[in-house]
C-alpha positions in Angstrom: 172.4 28.2 90.1 173.5 24.5 90.7 170.1 23.6 91.9 168.5 25.3 89.0 170.8 23.5 86.7 170.1 20.1 88.3 166.3 20.8 88.3 166.5 21.7 84.5 168.7 18.6 83.6 166.5 16.1 85.5 163.1 17.7 84.6 162.8 15.6 81.4 163.5 12.5 83.2 161.8 12.9 86.5 158.8 14.7 85.1 157.3 18.1 86.3 154.1 19.2 87.6 152.4 22.6 88.4 151.3 23.8 91.7 149.4 27.3 91.8 151.8 30.0 90.1 155.1 28.2 91.2 156.8 25.8 88.9 157.2 22.4 90.6 160.2 20.0 89.7 160.8 16.8 91.3 164.5 16.2 92.0 165.8 13.2 93.9 162.5 12.7 95.7 162.1 16.3 96.8 160.2 19.1 95.4 162.0 22.2 94.0 159.8 25.2 93.2 160.5 28.3 91.3 159.5 31.6 92.9 157.4 33.7 90.7 159.0 36.9 92.1 162.6 36.3 92.2 162.5 33.5 89.5 165.0 31.3 91.7 164.5 27.8 92.7 164.0 26.8 96.3 162.9 23.8 98.2 159.3 23.2 99.1 159.7 24.3 102.8 160.8 27.8 101.7 157.3 28.5 100.4 154.8 29.2 103.3 151.1 28.4 102.9 148.9 31.4 102.8 145.3 31.2 104.1 143.6 33.5 101.8 144.9 32.5 98.3 146.7 29.7 96.5 149.7 31.7 95.1 153.0 30.8 96.6 156.3 32.8 96.8 159.6 32.1 98.6 159.8 33.3 102.3 162.6 35.9 101.5 160.4 37.6 98.7 157.4 37.7 100.9 159.4 39.0 103.9 160.9 41.8 101.8 157.5 42.6 100.3 155.8 43.0 103.7 158.6 45.1 105.0 158.2 47.6 102.2 154.3 47.6 102.6 154.4 48.2 106.3 157.2 50.9 106.2 155.0 52.9 103.8 152.0 52.7 106.4 150.1 50.2 104.2 147.8 47.8 106.3 145.5 46.2 103.8 148.2 44.2 102.2 147.3 42.1 99.2 149.0 39.1 97.7 151.6 40.2 95.1 149.9 38.1 92.5 146.2 38.9 93.0 143.9 41.1 94.9 143.3 38.9 97.9 144.2 40.5 101.1 146.6 38.8 103.5 145.4 37.6 107.1 147.1 39.0 109.9 148.1 35.7 111.1 149.8 35.2 107.8 151.6 38.4 108.0 152.9 37.7 111.6 154.1 34.3 110.5 155.9 35.6 107.5 157.5 38.7 109.1 159.0 36.9 112.1 159.9 40.3 113.4 158.3 41.6 116.6 159.2 45.3 116.2 157.8 45.5 112.6 154.7 43.6 113.7 154.1 46.2 116.6 154.3 48.9 113.9 151.8 47.0 111.7 149.3 46.8 114.6 149.9 50.3 115.5 149.1 51.1 111.8 145.9 48.9 111.9 144.6 50.5 115.1 145.3 54.0 113.6 143.4 53.2 110.6 140.4 51.9 112.5 140.4 55.0 114.7 140.7 57.6 111.9 137.6 56.0 110.5 135.7 57.2 113.6 134.2 60.6 112.8 134.5 61.8 116.5 138.2 60.7 116.7 140.9 63.6 117.0 144.6 63.3 117.3 146.6 65.4 119.5 148.6 67.8 117.3 151.6 68.1 119.7 154.6 66.6 117.9 155.7 63.2 119.2 152.5 62.6 121.0 150.0 60.7 118.8 147.4 60.3 121.4 143.8 59.9 120.1 140.8 61.4 121.8 137.2 60.1 121.1 135.2 63.3 121.4 131.5 63.0 121.6 129.2 65.9 121.4 132.1 68.6 121.0 130.7 70.5 118.1 129.3 73.2 120.2 132.1 73.3 122.7 135.1 72.6 120.3 137.9 72.8 123.0 139.6 69.4 123.6 142.3 68.6 126.0 144.8 65.8 125.4 144.4 63.1 128.1 147.9 61.6 127.6 149.9 61.9 131.1 152.3 64.8 130.8 150.8 66.4 127.6 147.5 68.1 128.3 147.6 69.9 125.1 144.4 71.9 124.1 143.3 71.8 120.6 140.2 72.4 118.5 137.6 69.8 117.6 136.9 71.3 114.2 140.2 72.3 112.7 142.3 69.7 114.8 144.9 72.2 115.4 146.1 74.0 118.6 143.2 75.8 120.4 142.8 79.3 119.2 140.7 81.4 121.6 138.8 84.3 120.2 139.5 83.2 116.6 137.6 81.4 113.8 139.4 78.3 112.3 139.9 80.0 109.2 141.5 83.1 110.8 143.7 80.7 112.9 144.7 78.8 109.8 145.8 82.1 107.9 147.7 83.2 110.9 149.7 79.9 111.1 150.3 80.1 107.4 151.8 83.7 107.7 153.8 82.7 110.7 155.3 79.7 108.9 156.3 81.9 105.9 157.9 84.6 108.0 160.0 81.8 109.7 161.1 80.4 106.6 162.2 83.9 105.2 164.0 84.9 108.2 165.9 81.6 108.6 167.4 81.3 105.0 168.4 83.3 102.0 166.1 84.5 99.4 167.0 81.8 97.0 166.8 79.0 99.6 163.7 80.2 101.0 162.0 80.1 97.6 163.3 76.4 97.3 161.8 75.7 100.7 158.6 77.4 99.9 158.1 75.2 96.7 158.9 72.1 98.8 156.6 73.1 101.6 153.7 73.3 98.9 154.7 69.8 97.8 154.2 68.3 101.2 150.8 68.5 103.2 149.2 66.5 105.9 146.1 64.4 105.4 143.2 66.1 106.8 142.0 63.1 108.5 145.1 61.3 110.0 147.6 64.1 109.7 150.0 61.8 107.7 152.3 63.8 105.4 151.7 63.4 101.8 154.1 64.4 99.0 152.7 65.6 95.6 154.5 67.7 92.9 153.2 70.9 92.5 153.0 70.6 88.8 149.3 71.0 88.2 148.3 67.4 88.2 145.2 65.8 89.5 144.1 67.4 92.8 142.0 64.4 94.0 144.1 62.6 96.5 143.7 59.4 98.6 145.6 58.9 101.8 147.6 55.6 101.7 147.2 55.4 105.6 143.5 55.9 106.3 141.9 56.0 102.8 140.7 59.5 103.1 139.8 61.2 99.9 140.7 64.8 99.7 141.3 68.0 97.6 144.9 69.0 97.5 144.0 72.6 97.0 141.5 73.2 99.8 142.8 70.2 102.0 139.2 69.1 102.9 137.6 65.8 102.5 135.6 65.6 99.4 132.7 63.9 97.6 132.6 63.1 93.9 130.6 66.3 93.3 133.3 68.6 94.9 134.9 69.6 91.5 131.4 70.4 90.2 130.4 72.6 93.3 131.1 76.4 93.5 134.2 75.6 95.9 136.6 77.1 93.4 138.7 74.0 93.3 139.8 72.4 90.0 140.4 68.8 89.2 143.6 69.9 87.6 145.6 73.1 88.3 148.0 74.6 90.9 145.5 77.0 92.8 141.8 77.4 93.2 139.8 79.9 91.3 139.7 83.6 92.4 136.9 85.2 94.2 135.9 87.0 90.9 135.7 83.8 89.0 133.8 81.9 91.5 131.1 84.7 91.7 130.9 84.8 87.9 130.5 81.1 88.0 127.7 81.2 90.6 125.9 84.0 88.7 126.2 82.0 85.5 124.6 78.9 87.2 121.9 80.9 88.7 121.0 82.6 85.5 121.9 79.7 83.2 120.1 77.0 84.9 116.5 78.2 84.6 117.2 79.3 81.0 118.5 75.7 80.3 115.4 74.0 82.1 113.1 76.2 80.3 114.8 75.5 77.1 114.7 71.8 77.4 111.1 72.0 78.6 110.1 73.8 75.5 111.6 71.3 73.3 110.7 68.2 75.2 106.9 68.9 75.8 105.9 69.6 72.3 108.0 66.5 71.2 106.1 64.4 73.5 102.7 65.7 72.7 103.3 65.3 69.0 105.8 62.3 69.0 104.1 59.8 71.3 100.7 59.7 69.2 102.6 59.5 65.9 104.9 56.6 67.3 101.9 54.6 68.8 99.8 55.0 65.6 102.7 53.9 63.5 103.1 50.7 65.6 99.4 50.0 65.3 99.4 50.6 61.7 102.4 48.2 61.2 100.6 45.6 63.4 97.4 45.6 61.2 99.1 46.2 57.9 98.5 43.1 55.6 95.9 41.6 57.7 92.2 40.9 56.4 90.7 43.9 57.8 88.9 47.0 56.0 90.7 50.3 55.7 87.9 51.9 57.6 88.3 49.7 60.7 92.2 50.0 60.7 92.0 53.9 60.6 89.4 53.9 63.3 91.9 51.7 65.6 94.7 54.1 64.6 92.7 57.0 65.7 
């Protein structure tokens, strides 16, 4: 506060200048800068130079900002004042924390691995071992290569190996087992609350990071903050922009997908309505083109020759 008061009292006499987004005041031959985040004044040495952009903030604010971003598994960290992403060298310089930097590098490696379509993560708790599985679509059984683990899991559904079962059947069996364990381990009211909470927490289909979403019927198009995977909250599958327009039964808003009856009606309506719609559009467009194009061209030619020294007979002949 004293430094800020001194800076304010001497700013008119000493003059002030602007450097990037931080206000610079010359006090007693030294520079005092105002941090745009905490709005406190610090010496010039407290503002580290960043390689990617010209914005400057104090080291304490930047360090706290990076700690929050990394603790939330974000690795593509941008400047708090613009969209320029920080260089890993700058992040290491600002943090000054080896443990947190190792976690940041682990998240970076994990993000790179989940982008590989052949990468599969061991589903065993506290393992976190990644297996690069090439050509396993026809033989989907994978064994974790970490020493002391050896867990067997499925290439397709990325869960524990389920012999003599399809992925959908194994998924339904796991859901039923989880529901039974919840009911047996708690009272009815508590189990209902746990069931509601379980619906609010689901793992990302690509990297298995847990994501929380209120089950209030809001937007079901989710994006994982760890790996950037876009998926549907209802079916928990990676999706494209056309997912909610396809007969998948998933809706952009809502708490549950369509019933089987509604999906069948939608598909029948599409099969019947699409040919009728195409025929209707063609029936309107083709006559309009046959009649409209000659009329339009004739009108343009008529306007072009109108007022010129040319006989009506020749003008009508050109239009025809």
